[in-house]
C-alpha positions in Angstrom: -200.8 -46.7 4.6 -197.6 -47.8 5.3 -194.5 -45.0 5.1 -191.4 -46.8 2.9 -189.3 -43.6 2.6 -189.0 -40.1 4.0 -188.4 -37.9 0.9 -187.7 -34.7 2.9 -188.8 -31.1 2.2 -190.0 -30.0 -1.2 -191.9 -26.5 -2.2 -195.3 -26.9 -3.4 -197.0 -25.1 -6.1 -198.6 -22.4 -3.6 -194.8 -21.5 -2.5 -195.1 -23.7 0.7 -192.6 -26.1 1.8 -194.0 -29.8 3.1 -192.3 -32.9 3.9 -192.9 -35.6 1.6 -192.9 -39.5 1.7 -193.6 -42.3 -0.1 -196.4 -44.9 1.0 -197.4 -48.3 0.1 -201.7 -48.8 -0.1 -202.4 -51.8 1.7 -204.8 -53.1 -0.8 -202.8 -52.7 -4.0 -199.3 -52.3 -3.0 -198.6 -49.1 -5.4 -196.0 -46.8 -4.0 -197.4 -43.2 -3.7 -196.1 -40.3 -2.8 -197.9 -37.6 -0.8 -197.3 -34.9 2.0 -196.2 -37.0 4.7 -198.8 -35.9 7.3 -201.6 -36.6 4.8 -200.3 -39.9 3.8 -199.9 -41.3 7.6 -203.8 -40.2 8.0 -204.8 -41.8 4.4 -205.8 -45.5 4.4 -205.9 -46.2 0.7 -203.9 -44.5 -2.4 -207.3 -43.9 -4.8 -211.0 -44.0 -4.2 -210.8 -47.2 -6.2 -208.9 -48.9 -3.4 -211.3 -47.4 -0.9 -214.3 -48.9 -2.6 -213.0 -52.5 -2.7 -212.2 -52.2 1.0 -215.5 -50.4 2.4 -218.3 -51.7 4.3 -221.0 -52.5 1.6 -224.6 -51.2 2.8 -227.2 -53.9 3.1 -230.1 -54.2 1.1 -233.0 -52.4 2.3 -235.3 -54.3 5.1 -237.2 -56.9 3.3 -240.5 -56.3 5.3 -241.4 -52.7 6.7 -244.8 -51.8 8.5 -246.1 -48.5 7.9 -249.3 -47.0 8.5 -250.8 -49.9 10.1 -250.0 -52.1 6.9 -246.8 -54.9 6.0 -244.7 -53.8 2.6 -242.3 -56.2 1.3 -239.2 -54.9 -0.8 -239.9 -55.4 -4.1 -237.9 -52.8 -6.5 -238.9 -55.0 -9.6 -242.4 -54.5 -9.2 -244.5 -51.9 -11.4 -246.7 -50.5 -9.1 -244.0 -50.1 -6.3 -244.6 -47.3 -3.8 -242.2 -45.2 -1.4 -239.7 -42.3 -2.2 -237.4 -44.9 -4.2 -240.4 -47.3 -5.6 -238.8 -50.1 -3.5 -242.0 -51.2 -1.6 -245.6 -53.0 -2.3 -248.4 -53.9 0.1 -248.2 -57.5 1.1 -251.7 -57.9 1.0 -251.3 -56.9 -2.8 -248.9 -59.1 -3.4 -251.0 -62.0 -1.7 -253.6 -61.1 -3.9 -251.7 -61.1 -7.2 -249.9 -64.3 -6.4 -253.5 -65.9 -6.1 -254.6 -64.5 -9.3 -251.6 -64.9 -11.2 -251.5 -61.1 -12.4 -251.0 -57.8 -11.1 -253.7 -55.8 -9.7 -255.4 -52.7 -11.6 -254.9 -49.3 -10.2 -259.1 -49.1 -9.4 -258.8 -52.4 -7.4 -258.6 -53.0 -3.6 -257.7 -55.3 -1.4 -260.3 -55.4 1.5 -259.1 -57.2 4.6 -262.2 -59.0 6.0 -261.4 -59.3 9.8 -260.1 -55.6 9.2 -256.8 -56.4 10.6 -254.5 -55.0 8.1 -251.4 -57.0 9.2 -253.4 -60.4 8.9 -252.7 -61.2 5.1 -253.8 -64.7 4.7 -255.7 -65.2 1.3 -258.7 -66.2 3.2 -259.1 -62.5 5.2 -258.8 -60.8 1.8 -261.4 -59.8 -0.7 -260.8 -58.4 -3.9 -263.3 -55.2 -5.2 -263.5 -52.2 -6.6 -262.8 -48.5 -4.9 -265.9 -47.4 -5.3 -267.5 -51.3 -3.6 -264.7 -50.6 -0.8 -266.2 -47.5 0.1 -269.6 -48.4 0.1 -268.7 -51.6 2.2 -267.2 -49.4 4.7 -269.8 -46.8 4.9 -272.5 -49.2 4.8 -271.6 -49.8 8.7 -271.6 -46.4 9.9 -275.0 -45.4 11.2 -276.4 -41.5 11.2 -277.3 -40.2 14.7 -280.6 -38.6 15.5 -279.4 -35.1 14.5 -278.5 -36.7 11.4 -274.7 -36.2 11.6 -272.7 -39.4 11.4 -270.9 -41.4 14.7 -267.4 -41.4 14.4 
């Protein structure tokens, strides 16, 4: 803040003396009396003036990739996930748009070519959770000792 006038030494409530000054806020232009060293270091007269000038945090990333899946920023979606419920899996959004409705919790979107980042509607198949498990387990063969191959 800009120092307008040095008001001299004054005693504070704690018994110590401080040099005070009259400062002008660069945002609102209001005159503020502060301890001189505090006023020189201060940039604004109040939190409200600071809030009008601070650089706002931008929106969250529009698209992120986590655990081999793409997620889209959709905080208004009823099935958004994450710590703050902000993201929805892209393949689920593509299927919901195709169907014209939200997916149920027991519905799974399967990637036909098993590329989890390929979210074209031609590569997606809607099925129940149990059908999805059966599909993936059918491809696993047992070894001669009876154990499944990994």
